[in-house]
KOLMI-784159 format. One line per 10 residues: number of its first residue (from 1); their letters; for each residue x, y, z of C-alpha. Coordinates in steps of 0.2 Angstrom, whole numbers, plus 5000, padded with zeros to 4 digits. Last residue first. Layout:
<atoms>
NUM = a = X,Y,Z; ...
</atoms>
This chain:
<atoms>
519 = sptgllghlt = 4951,4891,5017; 4957,4878,5029; 4970,4881,5022; 4987,4888,5018; 4991,4877,5004; 5010,4872,5006; 5005,4853,5003; 4993,4857,4992; 5006,4860,4980; 5016,4845,4984
509 = sgnspapaek = 5000,4834,4983; 4995,4842,4966; 5012,4842,4959; 5016,4824,4962; 5026,4817,4978; 5029,4797,4975; 5013,4785,4982; 5015,4782,4999; 5020,4762,5001; 5003,4750,5005
499 = taspepdpla = 5006,4746,4988; 4995,4748,4972; 4985,4762,4978; 4967,4763,4975; 4965,4774,4959; 4963,4793,4957; 4949,4802,4951; 4949,4807,4936; 4958,4827,4929; 4944,4838,4926
489 = ecvadaeghg = 4940,4844,4910; 4943,4862,4905; 4930,4875,4905; 4933,4893,4895; 4928,4910,4897; 4915,4903,4912; 4897,4914,4918; 4892,4915,4899; 4898,4919,4883; 4919,4918,4879
479 = rpvtgdslya = 4934,4926,4881; 4950,4918,4885; 4965,4928,4891; 4982,4931,4884; 4990,4945,4893; 5011,4939,4887; 5016,4926,4895; 5008,4927,4913; 4991,4925,4905; 4998,4910,4891
469 = alhkdlcang = 5005,4900,4906; 4990,4901,4916; 4977,4898,4901; 4991,4881,4898; 4989,4877,4917; 4971,4874,4916; 4972,4864,4898; 4988,4855,4907; 4980,4851,4924; 4993,4844,4935
459 = sltighnggg = 4993,4854,4950; 5000,4869,4943; 4982,4877,4943; 4969,4866,4954; 4968,4875,4971; 4955,4866,4978; 4946,4850,4973; 4933,4845,4967; 4932,4844,4948; 4918,4842,4937
449 = eevvlssral = 4920,4854,4927; 4935,4866,4929; 4931,4883,4924; 4940,4897,4918; 4934,4913,4922; 4940,4931,4913; 4939,4946,4919; 4936,4964,4911; 4926,4972,4927; 4932,4962,4942
439 = lrhvtvagey = 4912,4961,4950; 4906,4951,4940; 4921,4936,4940; 4918,4939,4959; 4904,4933,4960; 4906,4919,4948; 4922,4913,4957; 4909,4914,4973; 4896,4902,4966; 4911,4889,4964
429 = ptaadgtsqf = 4911,4884,4979; 4927,4891,4990; 4933,4877,5002; 4921,4863,4995; 4926,4864,4976; 4915,4857,4965; 4914,4865,4950; 4932,4870,4951; 4940,4889,4948; 4951,4897,4942
419 = llapplkgna = 4951,4917,4937; 4961,4928,4926; 4961,4947,4930; 4961,4960,4914; 4967,4977,4918; 4961,4985,4934; 4951,4999,4935; 4934,4994,4935; 4934,4987,4952; 4919,4979,4964
409 = vnvprssetp = 4930,4972,4978; 4919,4978,4991; 4931,4977,5008; 4925,4967,5024; 4922,4977,5036; 4933,4979,5056; 4932,4970,5071; 4934,4976,5087; 4949,4966,5098; 4947,4955,5111
399 = wfacpanywa = 4936,4941,5101; 4924,4930,5110; 4913,4927,5099; 4928,4923,5086; 4936,4911,5096; 4920,4900,5090; 4930,4897,5071; 4938,4879,5074; 4920,4876,5085; 4909,4879,5073
389 = nnwtmfpake = 4919,4869,5058; 4922,4855,5070; 4902,4858,5071; 4896,4858,5053; 4910,4844,5048; 4901,4830,5042; 4884,4834,5047; 4878,4844,5032; 4860,4842,5032; 4852,4843,5050
379 = yvawnderwr = 4869,4850,5054; 4867,4867,5045; 4852,4871,5058; 4863,4867,5071; 4876,4877,5067; 4864,4893,5065; 4855,4891,5082; 4871,4885,5090; 4879,4902,5083; 4864,4914,5086
369 = rwdrpwdadr = 4863,4906,5105; 4882,4910,5107; 4879,4929,5106; 4895,4940,5099; 4888,4933,5082; 4903,4940,5067; 4907,4954,5063; 4923,4955,5049; 4941,4956,5045; 4946,4958,5063
359 = cmvstyvsyg = 4940,4938,5070; 4944,4931,5052; 4962,4939,5052; 4965,4935,5071; 4957,4916,5069; 4971,4912,5056; 4985,4920,5063; 4984,4910,5079; 4978,4893,5065; 4995,4897,5057
349 = ndgsadvagf = 5005,4898,5070; 4996,4882,5081; 4997,4871,5064; 5016,4879,5064; 5020,4870,5080; 5010,4853,5075; 4993,4851,5072; 4988,4833,5068; 4977,4830,5054; 4983,4822,5039
339 = deyaevlpqp = 5000,4814,5041; 4995,4810,5062; 4982,4809,5059; 4983,4794,5043; 4994,4786,5054; 4984,4785,5067; 4970,4778,5056; 4983,4765,5050; 4985,4760,5067; 4967,4758,5072
329 = drdnayaafa = 4965,4739,5065; 4946,4735,5070; 4947,4723,5055; 4934,4729,5042; 4928,4746,5050; 4947,4751,5056; 4957,4745,5042; 4943,4750,5030; 4942,4768,5035; 4962,4768,5034
319 = ealrpwygny = 4965,4763,5018; 4949,4775,5013; 4960,4789,5020; 4976,4785,5010; 4967,4781,4994; 4958,4799,4996; 4972,4810,4998; 4974,4812,4980; 4956,4820,4981; 4962,4839,4987
309 = yggpvftdel = 4953,4850,4997; 4939,4839,5005; 4951,4823,5007; 4959,4837,5019; 4942,4835,5031; 4945,4816,5033; 4960,4816,5048; 4953,4833,5057; 4935,4824,5056; 4944,4807,5065
299 = eaagvrggap = 4953,4820,5077; 4936,4826,5082; 4928,4812,5086; 4946,4802,5096; 4961,4799,5088; 4974,4800,5100; 4973,4785,5114; 4979,4774,5101; 4964,4774,5091; 4951,4785,5105
289 = krglaarmay = 4936,4775,5114; 4921,4782,5117; 4921,4795,5102; 4930,4783,5092; 4914,4772,5091; 4903,4785,5086; 4914,4789,5070; 4915,4771,5067; 4899,4773,5067; 4896,4786,5055
279 = wraeirepdt = 4908,4781,5042; 4899,4765,5044; 4884,4774,5040; 4892,4781,5026; 4897,4764,5018; 4880,4759,5021; 4872,4777,5011; 4886,4775,4997; 4881,4757,4993; 4893,4747,4986
269 = glrytsdhea = 4900,4736,5004; 4916,4742,5013; 4929,4730,5007; 4942,4741,5001; 4949,4736,4986; 4933,4724,4979; 4923,4739,4985; 4932,4753,4975; 4917,4760,4968; 4909,4761,4985
259 = vwalfarhrd = 4925,4769,4989; 4921,4784,4977; 4903,4784,4982; 4913,4789,5000; 4923,4801,4993; 4909,4810,4984; 4898,4810,5001; 4913,4819,5010; 4914,4832,4993; 4895,4833,4996
249 = nfavdqnlna = 4899,4836,5017; 4911,4849,5013; 4900,4859,5001; 4887,4862,5013; 4898,4865,5028; 4907,4876,5016; 4891,4887,5016; 4894,4890,5036; 4907,4895,5032; 4906,4904,5020
239 = dswvetpdvv = 4892,4915,5031; 4901,4919,5044; 4918,4927,5036; 4917,4935,5023; 4902,4930,5010; 4900,4944,4999; 4919,4940,4994; 4916,4923,4986; 4932,4916,4989; 4940,4910,4975
229 = sdlvlrrvhe = 4949,4895,4968; 4964,4903,4959; 4964,4921,4956; 4977,4927,4944; 4981,4946,4944; 4992,4953,4932; 5001,4974,4932; 4993,4977,4948; 4999,4993,4955; 4987,5006,4947
219 = pfakayvagl = 4974,4998,4956; 4981,5000,4973; 4965,4998,4985; 4954,4988,4976; 4967,4976,4969; 4976,4972,4985; 4956,4967,4991; 4956,4957,4976; 4974,4950,4980; 4968,4946,4999
209 = ytgysyglys = 4952,4939,4991; 4959,4927,4982; 4973,4923,4992; 4960,4918,5006; 4961,4903,4994; 4976,4903,4982; 4985,4918,4977; 4994,4923,4960; 5001,4942,4959; 5007,4951,4947
199 = irqaglaqri = 5015,4968,4954; 5017,4987,4947; 5027,5002,4948; 5042,4989,4955; 5056,4993,4967; 5058,4979,4978; 5057,4987,4992; 5043,5000,4984; 5032,4982,4979; 5033,4974,4997
189 = vdmdrvtgat = 5028,4991,5004; 5013,4987,4995; 5011,4972,5000; 5014,4978,5018; 4996,4988,5014; 4988,4973,5010; 4996,4964,5025; 4987,4977,5037; 4971,4977,5027; 4967,4960,5027
179 = dihrllhgyk = 4972,4958,5046; 4983,4957,5060; 4984,4974,5064; 4971,4974,5080; 4979,4960,5086; 4997,4967,5090; 4994,4976,5106; 4985,4964,5112; 4997,4950,5108; 4999,4938,5124
169 = kgcaaafsea = 4983,4941,5133; 4972,4945,5118; 4978,4930,5110; 4975,4920,5127; 4959,4925,5131; 4953,4921,5112; 4960,4903,5115; 4950,4902,5132; 4934,4906,5124; 4936,4894,5111
159 = ralnakeiaa = 4942,4880,5124; 4930,4886,5139; 4914,4884,5123; 4920,4865,5119; 4920,4861,5136; 4903,4868,5140; 4895,4862,5123; 4901,4845,5130; 4892,4845,5146; 4877,4854,5140
149 = ttplpdprvp = 4875,4840,5130; 4875,4832,5111; 4886,4847,5106; 4896,4838,5093; 4913,4842,5090; 4920,4827,5103; 4930,4835,5116; 4950,4834,5112; 4961,4818,5112; 4973,4824,5107
139 = gfhgprcdla = 4984,4844,5105; 4974,4855,5094; 4975,4868,5107; 4997,4863,5109; 5002,4880,5110; 4991,4895,5115; 4991,4909,5106; 5007,4908,5094; 5010,4923,5083; 5024,4925,5075
129 = pesagvgrpd = 5033,4942,5079; 5043,4942,5068; 5043,4934,5049; 5048,4916,5049; 5031,4909,5051; 5015,4921,5051; 5011,4936,5060; 5013,4948,5046; 5013,4938,5030; 5024,4925,5026
119 = fgivdyqaav = 5030,4930,5009; 5035,4922,4991; 5042,4934,4977; 5044,4925,4959; 5056,4936,4950; 5047,4933,4933; 5053,4929,4917; 5062,4913,4920; 5045,4907,4926; 5038,4908,4907
109 = kgplssavfg = 5053,4901,4899; 5053,4886,4911; 5033,4880,4910; 5027,4886,4928; 5029,4870,4941; 5049,4876,4946; 5044,4896,4948; 5027,4890,4956; 5034,4877,4968; 5049,4888,4973
99 = alklgsggpg = 5039,4905,4978; 5026,4892,4986; 5041,4890,4999; 5039,4905,5007; 5020,4909,5006; 5018,4903,5024; 4999,4900,5025; 4990,4909,5041; 4973,4917,5035; 4975,4903,5025
89 = gpnvllpgqy = 4981,4906,5008; 4996,4901,4999; 5000,4919,4991; 5012,4922,4978; 5018,4937,4971; 5026,4939,4955; 5039,4954,4950; 5044,4962,4936; 5041,4956,4916; 5059,4953,4911
79 = tgathpvrsl = 5066,4948,4894; 5083,4944,4896; 5078,4928,4903; 5085,4922,4922; 5072,4930,4934; 5075,4927,4954; 5067,4915,4964; 5062,4926,4978; 5056,4925,4997; 5054,4938,5008
69 = altirqghpr = 5051,4934,5028; 5041,4950,5034; 5048,4962,5048; 5038,4971,5062; 5039,4990,5067; 5034,5001,5079; 5029,5020,5075; 5037,5032,5062; 5024,5024,5048; 5007,5026,5062
59 = rhdlpvnlsa = 4993,5023,5050; 5003,5010,5043; 5000,5003,5061; 5015,4988,5060; 5026,4999,5052; 5035,4989,5038; 5054,4981,5039; 5058,4970,5027; 5067,4951,5027; 5078,4941,5013
49 = cqltpyketa = 5080,4925,5006; 5084,4917,4991; 5078,4900,4983; 5089,4896,4967; 5090,4874,4972; 5070,4873,4975; 5070,4854,4978; 5085,4853,4988; 5084,4868,4996; 5090,4886,4995
39 = cnkwalnath = 5091,4899,5006; 5105,4909,4997; 5102,4927,5005; 5094,4944,4998; 5099,4960,5005; 5083,4970,5001; 5079,4989,4999; 5092,4991,4985; 5077,4976,4975; 5078,4985,4957
29 = paiagapvtt = 5074,4975,4945; 5074,4986,4928; 5060,4986,4919; 5060,4988,4898; 5077,4982,4899; 5070,4967,4888; 5055,4970,4881; 5038,4971,4892; 5026,4958,4883; 5010,4968,4881
19 = fvaamvvaag = 4998,4965,4892; 4987,4982,4890; 4981,4976,4875; 4971,4962,4882; 4973,4948,4870; 4959,4940,4864; 4951,4922,4863; 4935,4915,4858; 4930,4903,4870; 4914,4890,4864
9 = claalrnrm = 4900,4894,4871; 4894,4889,4888; 4877,4879,4888; 4885,4863,4898; 4894,4876,4911; 4874,4879,4919; 4871,4861,4917; 4888,4854,4925; 4883,4867,4939
</atoms>
């Protein structure tokens, strides 16, 4: 991707005429349908919360209703640019705290002009009802994800099928409505409740697909649209996950190469291939004897997958790897699992919504022989998380509802949108952003060259954040010639930790704690 980007011409900045700054008072804040209450935290002292009733089935507006939880950091400037909805992805991620993060991370004069609105999508978090199909589904120690025997495959299949059955038994009347289409309609009800003719939107990861689908359904209601770490809408969702496996394998190898560069700290060697062999030896050993009775092969993969999303986790992961491989000390590995891999009640909720949306949004193979063939083929070139990811999505082979069709998000009716993408993103590979850039007429793509993190704005890269702030201020977008309109250099990879203490939280680590991974 470096070679393709190197040929980009210098970007010329243009002004999108439809995005002129709104004079003070031109957009009147109106939230008569919402009763905002203080829900401040120490980190976000101006955060407010409200709830909103929406139809479960928007085709039957007078039928059963559900409740969405909303958050807000209100504008403080005389110039009011309307609501800025934010979504952390997932699907299944809670957006309530994300509103506080975005409002506090944007330049003050920009954030002051918006009501920054977070929300828990239907089924998520503080929204009611909140799904939890099978509490403790990810409790350790799970079967080895790698189905090298019929017994292992049978055990993993039983887990996937029982999860799907539990969802159908507990939430059969809801599952047909827990999908992207339902959330998109909810977003427009939120817009109406806010009294806004148009909304602005910032979505990360899956939130980029959600935003693009909203824009397709309601282009006249979109004022500004920011998509960060862009889902390829032509691969929803089975193909997207298979392509993720290859990209995560590359990102895991980038981590191992980083470990090799810091052999003086981690003492794991200077050859990335030999370090990789040591990692898989650790995996095999944990498959035989889980660390602390909690970290087996599956849990090890769960622990290291977050390193594919965010390189700020690499020092902790390397320390845990080194302690086990060099000194047979399992404790740092157990602690890393508790911090990065273990699933709590909110994680159970997030996974329940994740599977509901994934399985409902698009067709998945119902014949397990197809899954077996596809995943073994990918595993041959990308062993790191292929089978772990396959079992994560396997309930879709047994899902108790019919599926719908992915949305063609091609859109010529929007004002200019702004896309952000790193070239080495594993969760949403770079090609997806190029595709969406092509599908959204007049959109602009800002690329973080050489970066591999997922979710890149408001994470410390001043170049990226400059483009975001300019766009939200007055609609300024870069215009270049080629597949990207502007290129920003990636931040350097982290240095090994100087002490054993956890580093102070950064904007990057805070954001990645809020993003609704995995997708």
